C-alpha positions as CSV (number, residue, x, y, z in Angstrom):
1,M,-238.7,6.4,-24.0
2,T,-239.0,4.4,-27.3
3,S,-242.2,4.0,-29.2
4,L,-243.8,0.5,-29.3
5,P,-244.0,-1.1,-32.7
6,L,-247.5,-1.3,-34.3
7,D,-247.7,-5.1,-33.6
8,A,-247.1,-4.5,-29.9
9,K,-249.8,-1.8,-29.8
10,F,-252.2,-4.0,-31.6
11,A,-251.6,-6.9,-29.1
12,I,-251.9,-4.7,-26.1
13,G,-255.1,-3.1,-27.4
14,L,-256.5,-6.5,-28.2
15,I,-255.8,-7.9,-24.7
16,V,-257.3,-4.9,-23.0
17,L,-260.4,-5.0,-25.2
18,L,-260.9,-8.7,-24.8
19,H,-260.7,-8.5,-21.0
20,V,-262.5,-5.2,-20.3
21,G,-265.3,-5.7,-22.8
22,P,-266.7,-8.8,-21.1
23,I,-266.4,-7.2,-17.6
24,I,-268.5,-4.3,-18.8
25,W,-271.0,-6.7,-20.4
26,A,-271.2,-8.6,-17.1
27,V,-272.1,-5.5,-15.3
28,L,-274.7,-4.5,-17.9
29,S,-276.3,-8.0,-18.3
30,K,-275.9,-9.2,-14.7
31,S,-274.6,-12.5,-16.0
32,V,-271.2,-12.8,-14.2
33,T,-270.6,-16.5,-14.8
34,K,-270.9,-16.2,-18.6
35,A,-268.8,-13.1,-18.7
36,W,-266.2,-14.7,-16.5
37,L,-265.9,-17.7,-18.8
38,L,-265.8,-15.4,-21.9
39,A,-263.2,-13.1,-20.4
40,F,-260.8,-15.6,-18.9
41,V,-261.3,-18.9,-20.8
42,V,-262.5,-18.3,-24.3
43,L,-261.0,-14.9,-25.3
44,P,-257.4,-15.5,-24.1
45,I,-257.3,-18.5,-26.5
46,V,-259.1,-16.7,-29.4
47,G,-257.2,-13.4,-29.0
48,P,-253.7,-14.7,-29.5
49,A,-254.9,-16.9,-32.3
50,L,-256.2,-13.9,-34.1
51,Y,-253.0,-12.0,-33.4
52,L,-250.9,-14.8,-34.7
53,A,-253.1,-15.1,-37.8
54,R,-252.6,-11.4,-38.5
55,R,-248.8,-11.7,-38.1
56,A,-248.8,-14.7,-40.4
57,S,-250.7,-12.9,-43.1
58,D,-248.3,-9.9,-42.8
59,R,-245.3,-12.3,-43.4
60,R,-246.6,-13.8,-46.6
61,P,-244.7,-12.6,-49.6
62,K,-246.5,-10.0,-51.7
63,S,-247.3,-11.2,-55.2
């Protein structure tokens, strides 16, 4: 079994965190509608955007 590159581990961790966090928040706050919107509408857009921004900053030439 080969080891995943750091970028893949970061992406998987980010996806898990962004989807599990709001579900836990929904259980604790008893506000399922807001957590559903956060988990499945807002964060899937923001998460990849953050990931792509991180990748873009890694590709910039070092001065």
